[in-house]
C-alpha positions as CSV (number, residue, x, y, z in Angstrom):
1,M,58.3,72.9,23.0
2,A,60.7,72.7,20.0
3,R,60.3,69.7,17.7
4,D,61.9,68.1,14.7
5,L,65.4,69.1,15.9
6,I,67.1,66.3,14.0
7,K,67.9,67.5,10.5
8,S,67.4,64.3,8.5
9,D,67.5,60.6,8.5
10,L,71.2,60.9,7.3
11,T,71.9,62.6,10.6
12,V,70.7,59.6,12.5
13,K,72.6,57.3,10.2
14,H,75.9,59.0,10.7
15,C,75.8,59.4,14.5
16,K,78.9,57.8,15.9
17,P,79.0,55.7,19.1
18,E,80.9,57.1,22.1
19,E,82.3,55.4,25.2
20,K,79.0,56.1,27.1
21,P,75.4,56.1,25.8
22,Y,74.1,59.5,24.7
23,R,70.9,60.9,23.4
24,L,70.0,62.8,20.2
25,N,67.0,65.0,21.0
26,D,64.3,65.5,18.3
27,G,62.1,67.6,20.7
28,G,58.6,67.1,22.0
29,G,59.8,64.1,24.1
30,L,61.3,62.1,21.1
31,V,64.9,61.1,21.6
32,L,67.3,58.7,19.9
33,L,69.5,56.6,22.4
34,I,72.9,55.7,20.9
35,N,74.8,53.0,22.7
36,P,78.6,52.3,22.6
37,D,77.9,49.2,20.4
38,N,76.2,51.6,17.9
39,S,72.7,50.2,18.5
40,K,70.2,53.0,18.3
41,Y,66.8,53.1,20.1
42,W,64.0,55.5,19.7
43,R,62.4,56.6,23.1
44,F,59.4,58.8,23.8
45,N,59.5,60.6,27.2
46,Y,56.2,61.9,28.6
47,T,54.4,62.8,31.8
48,F,51.1,61.0,32.7
49,Q,49.3,61.8,35.9
50,N,52.3,63.7,37.2
51,K,54.7,60.8,36.7
52,R,57.6,60.7,34.2
53,K,57.4,57.7,31.9
54,T,59.3,56.4,28.8
55,I,58.1,54.2,26.0
56,S,60.1,52.5,23.4
57,L,59.3,53.2,19.7
58,G,61.7,50.7,18.2
59,T,65.2,50.6,16.8
60,Y,67.0,52.3,14.0
61,P,67.2,51.6,11.1
62,D,64.1,49.4,11.4
63,I,62.2,52.5,12.4
64,G,63.4,55.6,10.5
65,L,63.1,59.2,11.6
66,K,59.8,59.8,9.8
67,R,58.1,56.7,11.3
68,A,59.5,57.6,14.8
69,R,58.0,61.1,14.6
70,K,54.6,59.7,13.5
71,D,54.6,57.2,16.4
72,A,55.5,60.1,18.8
73,D,52.6,62.1,17.4
74,D,50.3,59.2,18.0
75,C,51.5,59.1,21.6
76,R,50.9,62.8,22.1
77,A,47.4,62.5,20.7
78,Q,46.7,59.7,23.2
79,L,47.9,61.9,26.0
80,I,45.6,64.7,24.9
81,D,42.7,62.2,25.3
82,G,43.9,61.2,28.7
83,I,45.2,57.8,27.6
84,N,48.5,56.3,28.8
85,P,50.6,55.3,25.7
86,S,52.3,52.6,27.7
87,Q,49.0,51.0,28.6
88,V,48.0,51.2,24.9
89,R,51.2,49.4,24.0
90,K,50.7,46.8,26.7
91,D,47.1,46.2,25.7
92,H,48.1,45.8,22.1
93,K,50.8,43.2,23.0
94,Q,48.3,41.3,25.2
95,A,45.7,41.3,22.3
96,I,48.3,39.9,19.9
97,Q,49.3,37.2,22.5
98,K,45.6,36.4,23.2
99,S,44.9,36.1,19.4
100,A,47.8,33.7,19.1
101,E,46.7,31.6,22.1
102,N,43.1,31.5,20.7
103,E,44.4,30.3,17.3
104,Q,46.3,27.5,19.1
105,R,43.2,26.6,21.2
106,I,41.2,26.4,18.0
107,T,43.8,24.2,16.5
108,D,43.9,21.9,19.6
109,G,40.0,21.8,19.7
110,I,39.9,23.6,23.0
111,P,37.1,26.3,23.6
112,L,38.3,29.9,23.7
113,E,39.0,31.3,27.2
114,N,35.9,32.9,28.7
115,S,33.9,32.0,25.6
116,F,30.3,30.6,25.9
117,A,31.7,27.2,24.8
118,Q,34.2,27.2,27.7
119,V,31.6,28.3,30.3
120,S,29.1,25.7,29.0
121,Q,31.7,23.1,29.3
122,L,32.4,24.0,32.9
123,W,28.6,24.1,33.7
124,L,28.1,20.6,32.1
125,A,30.9,19.2,34.2
126,A,29.1,20.5,37.3
127,F,25.7,19.4,36.0
128,E,26.7,15.9,35.0
129,H,26.8,14.6,38.6
130,T,23.3,15.8,39.4
131,V,21.3,13.9,36.8
132,A,20.9,10.5,35.1
133,P,23.3,9.8,32.3
134,I,20.5,9.9,29.7
135,T,19.5,13.3,30.8
136,F,23.0,14.6,30.7
137,K,23.5,13.2,27.2
138,K,20.3,14.9,25.9
139,T,21.3,18.2,27.5
140,S,24.8,18.2,26.1
141,T,23.6,17.1,22.7
142,R,21.1,20.1,22.5
143,I,23.8,22.5,23.6
144,K,26.1,21.1,20.9
145,Q,23.5,21.1,18.1
146,H,21.5,24.3,18.8
147,I,23.7,26.7,20.8
148,L,27.4,26.2,20.3
149,P,27.4,26.7,16.5
150,Y,26.1,30.3,17.0
151,L,27.4,31.4,20.5
152,G,30.3,29.0,21.1
153,S,33.1,31.3,20.1
154,M,31.6,34.5,21.5
155,P,32.9,35.9,24.8
156,I,30.4,35.1,27.5
157,D,30.2,38.8,28.5
158,A,29.6,40.0,24.9
159,I,26.4,38.0,24.4
160,R,23.1,39.9,24.4
161,A,19.5,38.9,24.4
162,P,19.1,39.4,20.6
163,D,21.9,36.9,20.1
164,I,20.0,34.3,22.1
165,L,16.6,35.2,20.5
166,A,18.2,34.6,17.0
167,I,18.8,31.0,18.1
168,I,15.5,30.3,19.8
169,L,13.0,31.8,17.3
170,P,13.9,29.6,14.4
171,I,13.4,26.5,16.6
172,A,10.1,27.8,17.8
173,K,9.0,28.6,14.2
174,R,9.6,25.0,13.2
175,Q,6.8,24.2,15.8
176,T,9.3,22.4,18.1
177,L,8.3,24.6,21.0
178,E,9.3,22.1,23.6
179,T,12.9,22.0,22.2
180,A,12.9,25.8,22.0
181,H,12.0,26.1,25.7
182,R,14.6,23.4,26.6
183,V,17.4,25.2,24.7
184,L,16.4,28.5,26.3
185,N,16.5,26.8,29.7
186,H,20.0,25.5,29.0
187,C,21.1,29.0,28.1
188,N,19.6,30.3,31.3
189,R,21.4,27.8,33.5
190,I,24.7,28.4,31.8
191,F,24.4,32.2,32.2
192,K,23.4,31.8,35.8
193,Y,26.6,29.8,36.3
194,A,28.6,32.6,34.7
195,V,26.9,35.2,37.0
196,A,27.6,33.1,40.1
197,H,31.3,32.8,39.1
198,G,31.7,36.5,38.4
199,L,32.1,36.2,34.7
200,I,29.1,38.4,33.8
201,E,26.9,40.8,35.7
202,Y,23.5,39.6,34.5
203,D,21.7,36.8,32.6
204,P,20.8,38.1,29.1
205,S,18.5,35.0,28.5
206,Q,16.0,36.3,31.0
207,A,14.7,38.9,28.5
208,V,14.0,36.2,25.9
209,T,11.7,34.1,28.1
210,G,8.5,35.9,27.1
211,S,9.4,36.1,23.4
212,I,8.3,32.5,22.5
213,P,4.9,31.0,23.1
214,P,4.5,28.3,25.8
215,A,5.0,24.7,24.8
216,K,1.8,22.8,24.1
217,V,1.2,20.0,26.5
218,T,0.4,16.8,24.5
219,H,-1.3,13.9,26.2
220,R,-0.5,10.5,24.9
221,A,-3.5,8.6,23.6
222,A,-5.1,6.1,25.9
223,I,-8.3,4.0,26.1
224,T,-10.1,4.4,29.5
225,D,-13.5,3.0,28.7
226,P,-13.8,-0.5,30.3
227,R,-15.6,-2.0,27.4
228,Q,-13.0,-0.7,24.9
229,I,-10.3,-1.9,27.2
230,G,-11.8,-5.4,27.1
231,Q,-11.8,-5.3,23.3
232,L,-8.1,-4.2,23.4
233,M,-7.2,-7.1,25.6
234,R,-9.0,-9.5,23.2
235,D,-7.2,-8.0,20.3
236,I,-3.8,-8.5,22.0
237,D,-4.7,-12.1,22.6
238,H,-5.3,-12.5,18.9
239,Y,-2.2,-10.5,17.8
240,T,-0.6,-12.3,14.8
241,G,2.8,-10.7,15.0
242,T,5.9,-12.2,16.7
243,F,5.5,-14.0,20.0
244,T,8.0,-11.6,21.7
245,V,5.9,-8.6,20.7
246,Q,2.7,-10.3,21.8
247,C,4.1,-11.0,25.2
248,A,5.3,-7.4,25.5
249,L,1.7,-6.3,24.7
250,K,0.2,-8.7,27.2
251,L,2.6,-7.5,30.0
252,S,2.1,-3.8,29.3
253,P,-1.4,-3.5,31.0
254,L,-0.4,-5.8,33.9
255,I,2.6,-3.7,35.1
256,F,2.0,-0.3,33.4
257,C,5.6,0.8,33.4
258,R,7.1,3.3,30.9
259,P,7.6,1.8,27.4
260,G,11.3,2.3,27.6
261,E,11.5,0.5,30.9
262,L,9.5,-2.5,29.5
263,R,11.6,-3.0,26.5
264,Q,14.8,-2.8,28.6
265,M,13.6,-5.2,31.2
266,E,16.3,-7.7,32.1
267,W,16.0,-11.2,33.4
268,Q,18.4,-10.5,36.3
269,D,15.9,-8.1,37.7
270,I,13.0,-10.6,37.8
271,D,12.4,-12.6,41.0
272,F,10.0,-15.4,40.2
273,T,10.0,-16.6,43.8
274,A,9.1,-13.2,45.3
275,K,7.0,-12.4,42.3
276,E,8.7,-9.0,41.9
277,W,10.5,-7.0,39.2
278,R,13.1,-4.6,40.7
279,Y,14.8,-2.0,38.6
280,F,16.2,1.5,38.7
281,V,14.0,4.3,37.3
282,T,16.4,6.7,35.6
283,K,13.7,9.4,35.2
284,T,13.1,9.8,38.9
285,E,16.4,8.2,40.0
286,T,14.7,5.8,42.4
287,E,14.6,2.0,42.9
288,Q,11.3,0.6,41.8
289,I,9.6,-2.6,42.9
290,V,6.8,-3.9,40.7
291,P,4.7,-6.7,42.2
292,L,3.9,-9.3,39.6
293,S,0.5,-10.9,39.3
294,T,0.0,-14.5,38.5
295,Q,-0.9,-13.5,34.9
296,A,2.3,-11.5,34.6
297,I,4.4,-14.4,35.9
298,D,2.7,-16.6,33.3
299,V,3.6,-14.2,30.5
300,L,7.2,-14.0,31.7
301,M,7.6,-17.7,32.0
302,D,6.3,-18.2,28.4
303,I,8.7,-15.6,26.9
304,Q,11.6,-17.0,29.0
305,K,11.5,-20.2,27.0
306,L,12.4,-18.1,23.9
307,T,14.6,-15.3,25.2
308,A,16.4,-16.8,28.2
309,N,19.7,-16.7,26.2
310,S,19.5,-12.9,26.2
311,C,20.0,-10.5,29.1
312,Y,16.8,-8.8,27.9
313,V,13.3,-10.2,28.4
314,F,12.3,-8.6,25.0
315,P,15.5,-8.5,22.8
316,S,15.7,-7.0,19.4
317,V,15.0,-9.3,16.4
318,R,18.4,-8.3,15.0
319,S,20.5,-9.1,18.1
320,N,19.8,-10.5,21.5
321,K,22.4,-8.2,22.9
322,T,20.1,-5.1,22.4
323,P,16.5,-4.5,23.5
324,M,13.6,-4.3,21.1
325,S,13.1,-1.0,19.3
326,N,11.1,1.8,21.1
327,N,8.7,1.8,18.2
328,T,7.9,-2.0,18.4
329,V,4.8,-1.8,20.7
330,R,3.5,1.3,18.9
331,L,3.7,-0.3,15.5
332,A,2.0,-3.4,16.9
333,L,-0.9,-1.3,18.1
334,R,-1.1,0.3,14.6
335,T,-1.3,-3.2,13.0
336,M,-4.2,-4.0,15.3
337,G,-6.1,-1.0,14.1
338,Y,-5.3,1.4,17.0
339,D,-4.1,4.7,15.5
340,S,-2.0,7.3,17.3
341,E,-5.1,9.2,18.3
342,T,-6.7,6.2,20.0
343,M,-4.0,4.2,21.9
344,S,-0.3,4.6,22.5
345,A,2.4,2.4,24.1
346,H,2.5,4.9,27.0
347,G,-1.3,4.9,27.1
348,F,-1.3,1.7,29.3
349,R,-0.1,3.9,32.2
350,T,-3.0,6.3,31.7
351,T,-5.4,3.5,31.4
352,A,-4.2,2.0,34.7
353,S,-4.1,5.4,36.5
354,T,-7.6,6.3,35.4
355,L,-9.3,3.0,36.3
356,L,-7.5,2.6,39.6
357,N,-8.4,6.1,40.7
358,E,-12.1,5.4,39.7
359,Q,-12.0,2.2,41.7
360,G,-11.0,4.2,44.8
361,W,-7.4,3.1,45.3
362,S,-5.0,5.3,47.2
363,P,-3.6,8.0,44.8
364,D,-0.3,7.8,46.6
365,A,-0.1,4.1,46.0
366,I,-1.0,4.5,42.4
367,E,1.6,7.3,41.9
368,R,4.2,5.1,43.6
369,Q,3.5,2.2,41.4
370,L,3.7,4.4,38.3
371,A,7.1,5.5,39.6
372,H,6.0,9.1,39.7
373,S,7.2,9.9,43.2
374,P,10.0,8.8,45.6
375,R,9.1,6.2,48.1
376,N,9.2,8.6,51.1
377,K,6.4,10.6,49.5
378,V,4.0,7.7,49.8
379,T,2.2,8.3,53.0
380,D,-0.1,5.3,53.3
381,V,2.0,2.5,51.8
382,T,4.9,1.2,53.9
383,H,6.3,-1.2,51.3
384,P,5.6,-1.7,47.6
385,N,4.8,-5.4,48.4
386,A,1.8,-4.1,50.4
387,I,0.2,-2.8,47.3
388,S,-2.5,-5.0,45.9
389,I,-3.7,-3.5,42.6
390,K,-6.8,-4.8,40.9
391,I,-7.1,-3.9,37.3
392,L,-8.7,-5.4,34.2
393,G,-10.0,-8.2,36.4
394,Y,-6.5,-9.2,37.5
395,E,-5.1,-9.0,41.1
396,N,-1.5,-8.9,42.2
397,T,-0.9,-11.4,45.0
């Protein structure tokens, strides 16, 4: 097919308009459409999959003869490779539009469409209603700190196992294996969400699972020898710190709740008549009832004289509107000579569990009182008030 039929750019320039549009043929599919208003449009006519098609190559004089011929050559090269020039043009326009939209989303602080950040945001929205607020907050914080800075802007379908491993290994090498496993678990759940919603075909985080060592299980220090427990109780009685902390120490072995639950104990949850403490356990999402022994009631009545003006039984020394610090009991134990390898604030739970099991109490009842299991899993206790727990010589009545 003849080509380069138009003599020069001057020929195009001096083409005069007529009453009807007409075409100036340059050969090889390239033509110049000249309209009655003297507007001039370059067109490239071609056949793709047995269908006649036309693509615009711009207007003259913005696009001169030389540039029009080069663009036509590019189209012919695409056709030789089995590519539709119109689709290339459409994809290019969409890419430009997508880039502009992404720039605007970044300006507005919105995650890029189909990016890891957007998918993680969608997963968090679905995940939030299934866990306690504190769990959701910890999860979203880990994702924000450890994952999004590296994978956030990447398309979810472009992420591969090495990209994930590059995040997890540095965390594991810092000896924070538990955090590394938690971060990997978050990745796994987000990618599973993407698979379920048809955004990706497979979960690339699965290949990373075996690449980091298992997290080491650390047991909190606890005293379980009865004679050493007796000495601990005597040391608590002679504690020389603040009266509030001493009461917290005295109450710990009597109710053996989690340290965070003790420090956030509120007066509104204490029923002195029924001798019960009722509160919601966020870790297991269950309502917990703790029978209070005579000794526990005495401790609470003593501290009430000091902290009744606060909603918390054990308020902070800085403000009665906030609970005591989570390190308060731990530091008190240190001042009494019990280092982190000997006794911990959480250790009172281990002490109770060990001694009660040794004394032959129902394991189900013990687990229930430790708030380890939902009430319907306790088979031999019909109501928490039926539990009579004897420990350290004290008995709940």
